[in-house]
All heavy atoms as a GROMACS GRO file, in nm:
protein
  596
    1MET      N    1   6.296 -14.502  10.436
    1MET     CA    2   6.163 -14.573  10.452
    1MET      C    3   6.164 -14.663  10.565
    1MET      O    4   6.264 -14.737  10.589
    1MET     CB    5   6.118 -14.634  10.321
    1MET     CG    6   6.006 -14.715  10.328
    1MET     SD    7   5.929 -14.789  10.173
    1MET     CE    8   6.044 -14.877  10.102
    2ILE      N    9   6.057 -14.669  10.644
    2ILE     CA   10   6.052 -14.756  10.754
    2ILE      C   11   5.965 -14.886  10.703
    2ILE      O   12   5.870 -14.865  10.635
    2ILE     CB   13   5.970 -14.699  10.875
    2ILE    CG1   14   6.050 -14.573  10.915
    2ILE    CG2   15   5.957 -14.789  10.989
    2ILE    CD1   16   5.979 -14.480  11.019
    3LYS      N   17   6.015 -15.003  10.738
    3LYS     CA   18   5.944 -15.125  10.694
    3LYS      C   19   5.908 -15.213  10.808
    3LYS      O   20   5.997 -15.226  10.902
    3LYS     CB   21   6.025 -15.203  10.607
    3LYS     CG   22   6.056 -15.140  10.460
    3LYS     CD   23   6.131 -15.238  10.372
    3LYS     CE   24   6.142 -15.185  10.224
    3LYS     NZ   25   6.204 -15.275  10.144
    4LYS      N   26   5.782 -15.250  10.813
    4LYS     CA   27   5.736 -15.330  10.933
    4LYS      C   28   5.653 -15.450  10.864
    4LYS      O   29   5.589 -15.435  10.759
    4LYS     CB   30   5.642 -15.259  11.023
    4LYS     CG   31   5.713 -15.136  11.088
    4LYS     CD   32   5.801 -15.190  11.200
    4LYS     CE   33   5.866 -15.065  11.284
    4LYS     NZ   34   5.944 -15.105  11.382
    5SER      N   35   5.639 -15.559  10.935
    5SER     CA   36   5.551 -15.666  10.887
    5SER      C   37   5.415 -15.650  10.956
    5SER      O   38   5.410 -15.633  11.088
    5SER     CB   39   5.610 -15.799  10.909
    5SER     OG   40   5.720 -15.823  10.833
    6ILE      N   41   5.308 -15.669  10.882
    6ILE     CA   42   5.170 -15.669  10.940
    6ILE      C   43   5.092 -15.793  10.890
    6ILE      O   44   5.126 -15.855  10.796
    6ILE     CB   45   5.099 -15.541  10.905
    6ILE    CG1   46   5.077 -15.512  10.764
    6ILE    CG2   47   5.168 -15.416  10.971
    6ILE    CD1   48   4.981 -15.389  10.729
    7ARG      N   49   4.985 -15.816  10.960
    7ARG     CA   50   4.894 -15.918  10.914
    7ARG      C   51   4.746 -15.884  10.962
    7ARG      O   52   4.734 -15.821  11.071
    7ARG     CB   53   4.941 -16.059  10.992
    7ARG     CG   54   4.828 -16.164  10.966
    7ARG     CD   55   4.871 -16.288  11.025
    7ARG     NE   56   4.956 -16.348  10.908
    7ARG     CZ   57   5.026 -16.462  10.913
    7ARG    NH1   58   5.048 -16.521  11.026
    7ARG    NH2   59   5.091 -16.500  10.800
    8PHE      N   60   4.652 -15.927  10.872
    8PHE     CA   61   4.515 -15.887  10.896
    8PHE      C   62   4.444 -16.031  10.923
    8PHE      O   63   4.485 -16.125  10.850
    8PHE     CB   64   4.452 -15.819  10.776
    8PHE     CG   65   4.507 -15.694  10.736
    8PHE    CD1   66   4.599 -15.678  10.629
    8PHE    CD2   67   4.509 -15.576  10.832
    8PHE    CE1   68   4.655 -15.559  10.584
    8PHE    CE2   69   4.573 -15.459  10.792
    8PHE     CZ   70   4.644 -15.457  10.682
    9THR      N   71   4.347 -16.029  11.010
    9THR     CA   72   4.277 -16.154  11.032
    9THR      C   73   4.127 -16.154  10.976
    9THR      O   74   4.060 -16.252  10.983
    9THR     CB   75   4.277 -16.195  11.181
    9THR    OG1   76   4.219 -16.086  11.255
    9THR    CG2   77   4.409 -16.217  11.229
   10SER      N   78   4.081 -16.031  10.950
   10SER     CA   79   3.943 -16.006  10.898
   10SER      C   80   3.923 -15.897  10.811
   10SER      O   81   4.019 -15.819  10.803
   10SER     CB   82   3.853 -16.003  11.022
   10SER     OG   83   3.864 -15.879  11.090
   11VAL      N   84   3.818 -15.889  10.750
   11VAL     CA   85   3.780 -15.769  10.664
   11VAL      C   86   3.768 -15.654  10.744
   11VAL      O   87   3.815 -15.535  10.700
   11VAL     CB   88   3.639 -15.798  10.582
   11VAL    CG1   89   3.606 -15.676  10.510
   11VAL    CG2   90   3.677 -15.914  10.478
   12ASN      N   91   3.718 -15.660  10.864
   12ASN     CA   92   3.710 -15.548  10.960
   12ASN      C   93   3.842 -15.496  10.990
   12ASN      O   94   3.862 -15.365  11.011
   12ASN     CB   95   3.635 -15.582  11.077
   12ASN     CG   96   3.490 -15.592  11.057
   12ASN    OD1   97   3.425 -15.530  10.962
   12ASN    ND2   98   3.415 -15.671  11.126
   13ASP      N   99   3.944 -15.584  11.007
   13ASP     CA  100   4.086 -15.536  11.028
   13ASP      C  101   4.127 -15.447  10.923
   13ASP      O  102   4.191 -15.342  10.941
   13ASP     CB  103   4.167 -15.656  11.052
   13ASP     CG  104   4.169 -15.718  11.180
   13ASP    OD1  105   4.102 -15.684  11.262
   13ASP    OD2  106   4.237 -15.835  11.187
   14ILE      N  107   4.107 -15.488  10.800
   14ILE     CA  108   4.149 -15.402  10.685
   14ILE      C  109   4.088 -15.278  10.667
   14ILE      O  110   4.138 -15.169  10.654
   14ILE     CB  111   4.123 -15.491  10.552
   14ILE    CG1  112   4.210 -15.618  10.550
   14ILE    CG2  113   4.157 -15.394  10.437
   14ILE    CD1  114   4.175 -15.708  10.439
   15LYS      N  115   3.953 -15.271  10.704
   15LYS     CA  116   3.873 -15.139  10.712
   15LYS      C  117   3.926 -15.057  10.820
   15LYS      O  118   3.952 -14.930  10.798
   15LYS     CB  119   3.724 -15.189  10.727
   15LYS     CG  120   3.638 -15.068  10.740
   15LYS     CD  121   3.497 -15.105  10.747
   15LYS     CE  122   3.412 -14.989  10.779
   15LYS     NZ  123   3.265 -15.030  10.804
   16GLU      N  124   3.957 -15.098  10.934
   16GLU     CA  125   4.001 -15.024  11.041
   16GLU      C  126   4.142 -14.970  10.997
   16GLU      O  127   4.177 -14.849  11.028
   16GLU     CB  128   4.013 -15.101  11.178
   16GLU     CG  129   4.061 -15.024  11.289
   16GLU     CD  130   4.079 -15.122  11.412
   16GLU    OE1  131   4.018 -15.223  11.423
   16GLU    OE2  132   4.147 -15.066  11.517
   17PHE      N  133   4.234 -15.051  10.955
   17PHE     CA  134   4.374 -15.010  10.910
   17PHE      C  135   4.373 -14.906  10.808
   17PHE      O  136   4.436 -14.810  10.821
   17PHE     CB  137   4.446 -15.139  10.854
   17PHE     CG  138   4.567 -15.103  10.788
   17PHE    CD1  139   4.694 -15.080  10.856
   17PHE    CD2  140   4.587 -15.092  10.657
   17PHE    CE1  141   4.805 -15.058  10.809
   17PHE    CE2  142   4.707 -15.066  10.589
   17PHE     CZ  143   4.816 -15.039  10.662
   18VAL      N  144   4.285 -14.913  10.699
   18VAL     CA  145   4.275 -14.827  10.609
   18VAL      C  146   4.222 -14.683  10.647
   18VAL      O  147   4.281 -14.580  10.619
   18VAL     CB  148   4.199 -14.861  10.482
   18VAL    CG1  149   4.166 -14.753  10.381
   18VAL    CG2  150   4.266 -14.984  10.405
   19ASN      N  151   4.125 -14.689  10.748
   19ASN     CA  152   4.067 -14.565  10.807
   19ASN      C  153   4.183 -14.492  10.883
   19ASN      O  154   4.181 -14.366  10.877
   19ASN     CB  155   3.954 -14.601  10.893
   19ASN     CG  156   3.826 -14.621  10.818
   19ASN    OD1  157   3.819 -14.576  10.704
   19ASN    ND2  158   3.732 -14.704  10.883
   20ILE      N  159   4.262 -14.564  10.952
   20ILE     CA  160   4.380 -14.496  11.027
   20ILE      C  161   4.470 -14.456  10.940
   20ILE      O  162   4.521 -14.342  10.956
   20ILE     CB  163   4.431 -14.603  11.134
   20ILE    CG1  164   4.334 -14.645  11.245
   20ILE    CG2  165   4.554 -14.550  11.186
   20ILE    CD1  166   4.379 -14.767  11.321
   21THR      N  167   4.513 -14.521  10.839
   21THR     CA  168   4.609 -14.493  10.744
   21THR      C  169   4.580 -14.375  10.652
   21THR      O  170   4.671 -14.292  10.619
   21THR     CB  171   4.645 -14.625  10.652
   21THR    OG1  172   4.684 -14.722  10.733
   21THR    CG2  173   4.756 -14.584  10.557
   22MET      N  174   4.453 -14.372  10.614
   22MET     CA  175   4.408 -14.244  10.530
   22MET      C  176   4.439 -14.110  10.598
   22MET      O  177   4.449 -14.013  10.529
   22MET     CB  178   4.252 -14.256  10.500
   22MET     CG  179   4.225 -14.363  10.409
   22MET     SD  180   4.045 -14.396  10.390
   22MET     CE  181   3.984 -14.212  10.371
   23LYS      N  182   4.437 -14.104  10.725
   23LYS     CA  183   4.457 -13.983  10.809
   23LYS      C  184   4.602 -13.937  10.809
   23LYS      O  185   4.627 -13.812  10.857
   23LYS     CB  186   4.398 -13.994  10.937
   23LYS     CG  187   4.252 -14.027  10.946
   23LYS     CD  188   4.206 -14.049  11.082
   23LYS     CE  189   4.055 -14.095  11.074
   23LYS     NZ  190   4.013 -14.144  11.205
   24GLN      N  191   4.700 -14.009  10.750
   24GLN     CA  192   4.839 -13.973  10.772
   24GLN      C  193   4.890 -13.887  10.658
   24GLN      O  194   4.840 -13.900  10.547
   24GLN     CB  195   4.929 -14.102  10.779
   24GLN     CG  196   4.881 -14.204  10.874
   24GLN     CD  197   4.875 -14.142  11.016
   24GLN    OE1  198   4.967 -14.076  11.065
   24GLN    NE2  199   4.762 -14.161  11.086
   25PRO      N  200   4.968 -13.793  10.681
   25PRO     CA  201   5.023 -13.690  10.583
   25PRO      C  202   5.132 -13.748  10.493
   25PRO      O  203   5.174 -13.678  10.418
   25PRO     CB  204   5.055 -13.569  10.672
   25PRO     CG  205   5.112 -13.639  10.797
   25PRO     CD  206   5.026 -13.749  10.814
   26PHE      N  207   5.174 -13.861  10.524
   26PHE     CA  208   5.285 -13.918  10.449
   26PHE      C  209   5.237 -14.045  10.365
   26PHE      O  210   5.135 -14.099  10.396
   26PHE     CB  211   5.406 -13.961  10.542
   26PHE     CG  212   5.371 -14.009  10.664
   26PHE    CD1  213   5.340 -14.162  10.672
   26PHE    CD2  214   5.351 -13.943  10.777
   26PHE    CE1  215   5.310 -14.216  10.781
   26PHE    CE2  216   5.322 -13.989  10.892
   26PHE     CZ  217   5.297 -14.131  10.904
   27ASP      N  218   5.322 -14.081  10.262
   27ASP     CA  219   5.288 -14.194  10.177
   27ASP      C  220   5.315 -14.329  10.265
   27ASP      O  221   5.412 -14.346  10.330
   27ASP     CB  222   5.368 -14.208  10.054
   27ASP     CG  223   5.328 -14.083   9.954
   27ASP    OD1  224   5.204 -14.044   9.963
   27ASP    OD2  225   5.405 -14.044   9.881
   28ILE      N  226   5.225 -14.420  10.242
   28ILE     CA  227   5.234 -14.556  10.304
   28ILE      C  228   5.195 -14.662  10.188
   28ILE      O  229   5.091 -14.649  10.130
   28ILE     CB  230   5.143 -14.568  10.420
   28ILE    CG1  231   5.174 -14.453  10.524
   28ILE    CG2  232   5.165 -14.700  10.490
   28ILE    CD1  233   5.067 -14.432  10.636
   29ASP      N  234   5.284 -14.756  10.184
   29ASP     CA  235   5.244 -14.871  10.085
   29ASP      C  236   5.237 -15.007  10.160
   29ASP      O  237   5.294 -15.020  10.273
   29ASP     CB  238   5.373 -14.881   9.992
   29ASP     CG  239   5.385 -14.759   9.905
   29ASP    OD1  240   5.297 -14.703   9.872
   29ASP    OD2  241   5.510 -14.730   9.887
   30LEU      N  242   5.183 -15.092  10.099
   30LEU     CA  243   5.184 -15.239  10.135
   30LEU      C  244   5.236 -15.315  10.029
   30LEU      O  245   5.214 -15.294   9.907
   30LEU     CB  246   5.031 -15.279  10.165
   30LEU     CG  247   4.960 -15.234  10.284
   30LEU    CD1  248   4.819 -15.286  10.289
   30LEU    CD2  249   5.036 -15.277  10.412
   31ILE      N  250   5.339 -15.406  10.059
   31ILE     CA  251   5.417 -15.482   9.970
   31ILE      C  252   5.385 -15.633   9.994
   31ILE      O  253   5.406 -15.674  10.104
   31ILE     CB  254   5.553 -15.454   9.979
   31ILE    CG1  255   5.578 -15.298   9.963
   31ILE    CG2  256   5.641 -15.532   9.870
   31ILE    CD1  257   5.698 -15.248  10.035
   32ALA      N  258   5.341 -15.700   9.902
   32ALA     CA  259   5.314 -15.843   9.894
   32ALA      C  260   5.373 -15.906   9.776
   32ALA      O  261   5.325 -15.897   9.660
   32ALA     CB  262   5.162 -15.878   9.904
   33GLY      N  263   5.485 -15.972   9.800
   33GLY     CA  264   5.559 -16.043   9.696
   33GLY      C  265   5.603 -15.928   9.610
   33GLY      O  266   5.678 -15.830   9.646
   34ARG      N  267   5.577 -15.933   9.469
   34ARG     CA  268   5.625 -15.824   9.382
   34ARG      C  269   5.529 -15.713   9.358
   34ARG      O  270   5.540 -15.633   9.269
   34ARG     CB  271   5.665 -15.899   9.246
   34ARG     CG  272   5.552 -15.970   9.182
   34ARG     CD  273   5.596 -16.044   9.062
   34ARG     NE  274   5.481 -16.099   8.988
   34ARG     CZ  275   5.446 -16.090   8.864
   34ARG    NH1  276   5.534 -16.019   8.784
   34ARG    NH2  277   5.339 -16.158   8.817
   35TYR      N  278   5.415 -15.725   9.433
   35TYR     CA  279   5.306 -15.633   9.414
   35TYR      C  280   5.308 -15.513   9.528
   35TYR      O  281   5.337 -15.550   9.639
   35TYR     CB  282   5.178 -15.684   9.418
   35TYR     CG  283   5.152 -15.774   9.300
   35TYR    CD1  284   5.153 -15.922   9.312
   35TYR    CD2  285   5.127 -15.736   9.169
   35TYR    CE1  286   5.144 -16.010   9.221
   35TYR    CE2  287   5.116 -15.820   9.070
   35TYR     CZ  288   5.124 -15.963   9.096
   35TYR     OH  289   5.110 -16.047   8.987
   36THR      N  290   5.289 -15.393   9.491
   36THR     CA  291   5.286 -15.283   9.581
   36THR      C  292   5.157 -15.208   9.568
   36THR      O  293   5.114 -15.188   9.459
   36THR     CB  294   5.406 -15.178   9.562
   36THR    OG1  295   5.533 -15.252   9.568
   36THR    CG2  296   5.400 -15.068   9.664
   37ALA      N  297   5.086 -15.167   9.679
   37ALA     CA  298   4.964 -15.115   9.686
   37ALA      C  299   4.960 -14.984   9.771
   37ALA      O  300   5.039 -14.984   9.872
   37ALA     CB  301   4.857 -15.198   9.723
   38ASP      N  302   4.886 -14.894   9.741
   38ASP     CA  303   4.867 -14.766   9.819
   38ASP      C  304   4.784 -14.807   9.943
   38ASP      O  305   4.678 -14.848   9.932
   38ASP     CB  306   4.804 -14.665   9.741
   38ASP     CG  307   4.772 -14.532   9.816
   38ASP    OD1  308   4.818 -14.527   9.940
   38ASP    OD2  309   4.715 -14.436   9.755
   39ALA      N  310   4.849 -14.795  10.058
   39ALA     CA  311   4.778 -14.844  10.180
   39ALA      C  312   4.661 -14.760  10.214
   39ALA      O  313   4.580 -14.794  10.311
   39ALA     CB  314   4.880 -14.854  10.297
   40LYS      N  315   4.641 -14.654  10.154
   40LYS     CA  316   4.534 -14.562  10.186
   40LYS      C  317   4.417 -14.588  10.097
   40LYS      O  318   4.308 -14.517  10.113
   40LYS     CB  319   4.578 -14.401  10.157
   40LYS     CG  320   4.687 -14.369  10.250
   40LYS     CD  321   4.717 -14.231  10.243
   40LYS     CE  322   4.829 -14.180  10.336
   40LYS     NZ  323   4.866 -14.032  10.325
   41SER      N  324   4.430 -14.679  10.011
   41SER     CA  325   4.318 -14.716   9.912
   41SER      C  326   4.267 -14.849   9.951
   41SER      O  327   4.338 -14.958   9.931
   41SER     CB  328   4.373 -14.714   9.771
   41SER     OG  329   4.274 -14.780   9.686
   42ILE      N  330   4.142 -14.866   9.996
   42ILE     CA  331   4.094 -14.989  10.039
   42ILE      C  332   4.078 -15.080   9.914
   42ILE      O  333   4.106 -15.203   9.939
   42ILE     CB  334   3.952 -14.980  10.110
   42ILE    CG1  335   3.915 -15.118  10.180
   42ILE    CG2  336   3.847 -14.935  10.013
   42ILE    CD1  337   3.822 -15.080  10.296
   43LEU      N  338   4.047 -15.039   9.806
   43LEU     CA  339   4.055 -15.117   9.682
   43LEU      C  340   4.202 -15.177   9.643
   43LEU      O  341   4.207 -15.302   9.612
   43LEU     CB  342   3.991 -15.042   9.558
   43LEU     CG  343   3.850 -15.021   9.567
   43LEU    CD1  344   3.799 -14.928   9.448
   43LEU    CD2  345   3.763 -15.139   9.580
   44SER      N  346   4.287 -15.087   9.666
   44SER     CA  347   4.438 -15.145   9.638
   44SER      C  348   4.469 -15.245   9.740
   44SER      O  349   4.532 -15.343   9.706
   44SER     CB  350   4.528 -15.027   9.651
   44SER     OG  351   4.512 -14.936   9.545
   45VAL      N  352   4.434 -15.233   9.872
   45VAL     CA  353   4.464 -15.324   9.972
   45VAL      C  354   4.402 -15.457   9.935
   45VAL      O  355   4.449 -15.567   9.956
   45VAL     CB  356   4.426 -15.273  10.111
   45VAL    CG1  357   4.445 -15.369  10.213
   45VAL    CG2  358   4.514 -15.146  10.140
   46PHE      N  359   4.269 -15.462   9.901
   46PHE     CA  360   4.196 -15.575   9.886
   46PHE      C  361   4.254 -15.652   9.761
   46PHE      O  362   4.229 -15.775   9.744
   46PHE     CB  363   4.047 -15.568   9.863
   46PHE     CG  364   3.973 -15.553   9.990
   46PHE    CD1  365   3.903 -15.442  10.028
   46PHE    CD2  366   3.968 -15.661  10.080
   46PHE    CE1  367   3.844 -15.431  10.153
   46PHE    CE2  368   3.902 -15.661  10.210
   46PHE     CZ  369   3.841 -15.544  10.247
   47GLY      N  370   4.319 -15.579   9.672
   47GLY     CA  371   4.382 -15.643   9.553
   47GLY      C  372   4.506 -15.735   9.583
   47GLY      O  373   4.552 -15.804   9.498
   48LEU      N  374   4.561 -15.728   9.703
   48LEU     CA  375   4.677 -15.796   9.739
   48LEU      C  376   4.638 -15.926   9.802
   48LEU      O  377   4.532 -15.951   9.858
   48LEU     CB  378   4.764 -15.718   9.845
   48LEU     CG  379   4.812 -15.591   9.812
   48LEU    CD1  380   4.880 -15.519   9.929
   48LEU    CD2  381   4.911 -15.607   9.702
   49ASP      N  382   4.737 -16.025   9.799
   49ASP     CA  383   4.708 -16.145   9.862
   49ASP      C  384   4.733 -16.133  10.018
   49ASP      O  385   4.839 -16.113  10.064
   49ASP     CB  386   4.798 -16.253   9.819
   49ASP     CG  387   4.789 -16.390   9.895
   49ASP    OD1  388   4.699 -16.408   9.947
   49ASP    OD2  389   4.885 -16.468   9.871
   50LEU      N  390   4.628 -16.130  10.097
   50LEU     CA  391   4.635 -16.095  10.241
   50LEU      C  392   4.631 -16.220  10.327
   50LEU      O  393   4.620 -16.196  10.448
   50LEU     CB  394   4.539 -15.993  10.279
   50LEU     CG  395   4.539 -15.865  10.203
   50LEU    CD1  396   4.417 -15.778  10.222
   50LEU    CD2  397   4.666 -15.784  10.219
   51ASP      N  398   4.653 -16.336  10.269
   51ASP     CA  399   4.656 -16.459  10.358
   51ASP      C  400   4.782 -16.477  10.438
   51ASP      O  401   4.778 -16.560  10.532
   51ASP     CB  402   4.634 -16.578  10.265
   51ASP     CG  403   4.490 -16.590  10.205
   51ASP    OD1  404   4.411 -16.537  10.264
   51ASP    OD2  405   4.480 -16.640  10.096
   52SER      N  406   4.884 -16.406  10.407
   52SER     CA  407   5.008 -16.417  10.480
   52SER      C  408   5.050 -16.266  10.526
   52SER      O  409   4.981 -16.167  10.495
   52SER     CB  410   5.107 -16.478  10.400
   52SER     OG  411   5.135 -16.404  10.281
   53GLU      N  412   5.164 -16.261  10.580
   53GLU     CA  413   5.226 -16.132  10.625
   53GLU      C  414   5.244 -16.035  10.498
   53GLU      O  415   5.292 -16.097  10.393
   53GLU     CB  416   5.344 -16.150  10.690
   53GLU     CG  417   5.339 -16.213  10.835
   53GLU     CD  418   5.462 -16.225  10.903
   53GLU    OE1  419   5.558 -16.151  10.870
   53GLU    OE2  420   5.475 -16.303  11.000
   54VAL      N  421   5.224 -15.910  10.511
   54VAL     CA  422   5.264 -15.832  10.406
   54VAL      C  423   5.361 -15.717  10.472
   54VAL      O  424   5.357 -15.700  10.599
   54VAL     CB  425   5.132 -15.749  10.343
   54VAL    CG1  426   5.061 -15.852  10.268
   54VAL    CG2  427   5.055 -15.676  10.441
   55THR      N  428   5.434 -15.642  10.392
   55THR     CA  429   5.522 -15.546  10.450
   55THR      C  430   5.462 -15.409  10.424
   55THR      O  431   5.411 -15.377  10.327
   55THR     CB  432   5.659 -15.554  10.357
   55THR    OG1  433   5.719 -15.684  10.374
   55THR    CG2  434   5.758 -15.458  10.410
   56LEU      N  435   5.473 -15.337  10.532
   56LEU     CA  436   5.427 -15.202  10.548
   56LEU      C  437   5.539 -15.111  10.515
   56LEU      O  438   5.650 -15.129  10.577
   56LEU     CB  439   5.369 -15.178  10.676
   56LEU     CG  440   5.320 -15.036  10.702
   56LEU    CD1  441   5.189 -15.011  10.624
   56LEU    CD2  442   5.279 -15.017  10.852
   57GLY      N  443   5.544 -15.022  10.419
   57GLY     CA  444   5.648 -14.923  10.381
   57GLY      C  445   5.593 -14.783  10.419
   57GLY      O  446   5.501 -14.739  10.355
   58ILE      N  447   5.666 -14.719  10.514
   58ILE     CA  448   5.619 -14.595  10.565
   58ILE      C  449   5.731 -14.503  10.504
   58ILE      O  450   5.842 -14.509  10.542
   58ILE     CB  451   5.602 -14.584  10.710
   58ILE    CG1  452   5.505 -14.691  10.764
   58ILE    CG2  453   5.564 -14.437  10.757
   58ILE    CD1  454   5.505 -14.713  10.907
   59HIS      N  455   5.685 -14.391  10.431
   59HIS     CA  456   5.764 -14.297  10.372
   59HIS      C  457   5.774 -14.184  10.463
   59HIS      O  458   5.739 -14.066  10.427
   59HIS     CB  459   5.730 -14.259  10.234
   59HIS     CG  460   5.725 -14.379  10.134
   59HIS    ND1  461   5.840 -14.419  10.067
   59HIS    CD2  462   5.634 -14.462  10.102
   59HIS    CE1  463   5.814 -14.525   9.997
   59HIS    NE2  464   5.678 -14.554  10.018
   60ALA      N  465   5.825 -14.198  10.578
   60ALA     CA  466   5.843 -14.089  10.686
   60ALA      C  467   5.948 -14.127  10.773
   60ALA      O  468   6.002 -14.241  10.793
   60ALA     CB  469   5.709 -14.054  10.749
   61GLY      N  470   6.001 -14.016  10.857
   61GLY     CA  471   6.103 -14.054  10.954
   61GLY      C  472   6.050 -14.123  11.087
   61GLY      O  473   5.920 -14.120  11.093
   62GLU      N  474   6.123 -14.178  11.161
   62GLU     CA  475   6.076 -14.251  11.285
   62GLU      C  476   5.992 -14.152  11.373
   62GLU      O  477   5.896 -14.199  11.427
   62GLU     CB  478   6.190 -14.291  11.366
   62GLU     CG  479   6.264 -14.411  11.310
   62GLU     CD  480   6.192 -14.547  11.332
   62GLU    OE1  481   6.099 -14.552  11.432
   62GLU    OE2  482   6.234 -14.636  11.252
   63GLU      N  483   6.031 -14.030  11.383
   63GLU     CA  484   5.952 -13.937  11.468
   63GLU      C  485   5.810 -13.921  11.428
   63GLU      O  486   5.721 -13.928  11.489
   63GLU     CB  487   6.034 -13.805  11.461
   63GLU     CG  488   5.974 -13.702  11.572
   63GLU     CD  489   6.073 -13.582  11.590
   63GLU    OE1  490   6.199 -13.603  11.614
   63GLU    OE2  491   6.010 -13.478  11.560
   64LYS      N  492   5.795 -13.898  11.287
   64LYS     CA  493   5.661 -13.876  11.249
   64LYS      C  494   5.585 -13.997  11.242
   64LYS      O  495   5.463 -13.994  11.262
   64LYS     CB  496   5.667 -13.816  11.105
   64LYS     CG  497   5.716 -13.681  11.083
   64LYS     CD  498   5.713 -13.630  10.932
   64LYS     CE  499   5.750 -13.484  10.915
   64LYS     NZ  500   5.738 -13.442  10.786
   65ALA      N  501   5.642 -14.118  11.214
   65ALA     CA  502   5.578 -14.241  11.197
   65ALA      C  503   5.531 -14.307  11.343
   65ALA      O  504   5.449 -14.394  11.347
   65ALA     CB  505   5.656 -14.339  11.118
   66SER      N  506   5.584 -14.261  11.460
   66SER     CA  507   5.576 -14.336  11.572
   66SER      C  508   5.434 -14.327  11.624
   66SER      O  509   5.383 -14.434  11.668
   66SER     CB  510   5.671 -14.276  11.688
   66SER     OG  511   5.634 -14.137  11.709
   67ALA      N  512   5.354 -14.220  11.609
   67ALA     CA  513   5.214 -14.214  11.648
   67ALA      C  514   5.137 -14.312  11.564
   67ALA      O  515   5.045 -14.371  11.606
   67ALA     CB  516   5.162 -14.073  11.651
   68TYR      N  517   5.171 -14.310  11.426
   68TYR     CA  518   5.089 -14.395  11.337
   68TYR      C  519   5.122 -14.545  11.382
   68TYR      O  520   5.020 -14.625  11.385
   68TYR     CB  521   5.143 -14.376  11.201
   68TYR     CG  522   5.082 -14.476  11.104
   68TYR    CD1  523   4.956 -14.484  11.072
   68TYR    CD2  524   5.178 -14.551  11.030
   68TYR    CE1  525   4.899 -14.580  10.979
   68TYR    CE2  526   5.123 -14.649  10.943
   68TYR     CZ  527   4.997 -14.655  10.917
   68TYR     OH  528   4.940 -14.751  10.827
   69LEU      N  529   5.244 -14.580  11.406
   69LEU     CA  530   5.275 -14.720  11.446
   69LEU      C  531   5.204 -14.768  11.568
   69LEU      O  532   5.160 -14.877  11.581
   69LEU     CB  533   5.428 -14.737  11.450
   69LEU     CG  534   5.497 -14.736  11.321
   69LEU    CD1  535   5.650 -14.734  11.344
   69LEU    CD2  536   5.456 -14.860  11.233
   70THR      N  537   5.189 -14.671  11.663
   70THR     CA  538   5.110 -14.699  11.787
   70THR      C  539   4.966 -14.721  11.753
   70THR      O  540   4.909 -14.821  11.799
   70THR     CB  541   5.120 -14.576  11.889
   70THR    OG1  542   5.256 -14.557  11.911
   70THR    CG2  543   5.044 -14.607  12.011
   71GLY      N  544   4.911 -14.643  11.667
   71GLY     CA  545   4.771 -14.661  11.623
   71GLY      C  546   4.745 -14.796  11.553
   71GLY      O  547   4.624 -14.844  11.558
   72ILE      N  548   4.837 -14.850  11.476
   72ILE     CA  549   4.813 -14.973  11.404
   72ILE      C  550   4.895 -15.088  11.475
   72ILE      O  551   4.893 -15.188  11.415
   72ILE     CB  552   4.853 -14.963  11.263
   72ILE    CG1  553   5.017 -14.946  11.251
   72ILE    CG2  554   4.780 -14.866  11.185
   72ILE    CD1  555   5.063 -14.972  11.111
   73GLY      N  556   4.920 -15.073  11.593
   73GLY     CA  557   5.008 -15.162  11.661
   73GLY      C  558   4.951 -15.304  11.674
   73GLY      O  559   5.027 -15.404  11.666
   74ARG      N  560   4.817 -15.324  11.675
   74ARG     CA  561   4.760 -15.465  11.682
   74ARG      C  562   4.777 -15.534  11.551
   74ARG      O  563   4.760 -15.663  11.550
   74ARG     CB  564   4.615 -15.460  11.719
   74ARG     CG  565   4.530 -15.404  11.622
   74ARG     CD  566   4.377 -15.395  11.687
   74ARG     NE  567   4.272 -15.395  11.589
   74ARG     CZ  568   4.209 -15.497  11.540
   74ARG    NH1  569   4.244 -15.616  11.589
   74ARG    NH2  570   4.110 -15.491  11.458
   75PHE      N  571   4.813 -15.463  11.446
   75PHE     CA  572   4.833 -15.538  11.312
   75PHE      C  573   4.971 -15.572  11.286
   75PHE      O  574   5.014 -15.649  11.198
   75PHE     CB  575   4.788 -15.449  11.199
   75PHE     CG  576   4.646 -15.401  11.214
   75PHE    CD1  577   4.614 -15.266  11.218
   75PHE    CD2  578   4.543 -15.495  11.209
   75PHE    CE1  579   4.487 -15.228  11.236
   75PHE    CE2  580   4.409 -15.451  11.232
   75PHE     CZ  581   4.379 -15.311  11.233
   76LEU      N  582   5.065 -15.519  11.380
   76LEU     CA  583   5.211 -15.543  11.358
   76LEU      C  584   5.240 -15.694  11.396
   76LEU      O  585   5.185 -15.736  11.491
   76LEU     CB  586   5.286 -15.437  11.436
   76LEU     CG  587   5.282 -15.297  11.384
   76LEU    CD1  588   5.367 -15.214  11.493
   76LEU    CD2  589   5.335 -15.274  11.250
   77VAL      N  590   5.334 -15.745  11.327
   77VAL     CA  591   5.373 -15.887  11.363
   77VAL      C  592   5.499 -15.883  11.433
   77VAL      O  593   5.597 -15.809  11.408
   77VAL     CB  594   5.392 -15.973  11.226
   77VAL    CG1  595   5.450 -16.108  11.265
   77VAL    CG2  596   5.270 -15.979  11.146
   0.00000   0.00000   0.00000
């Protein structure tokens, strides 16, 4: 699993992130403290405390995840 830190600054950021994430063929999680949410579900994402950085967990290899990471690059910390 690939782990990266991300941060959102607005509701529109979350909406854009989920729209990009939903198109990926592999599982992606967001981890905030002891809570883990499906990053492809906007309701799950909004259920997390997003005031600080969260950890993105990508269940794919570097090769498959590279295009996705480029697409969400502005959210990476």
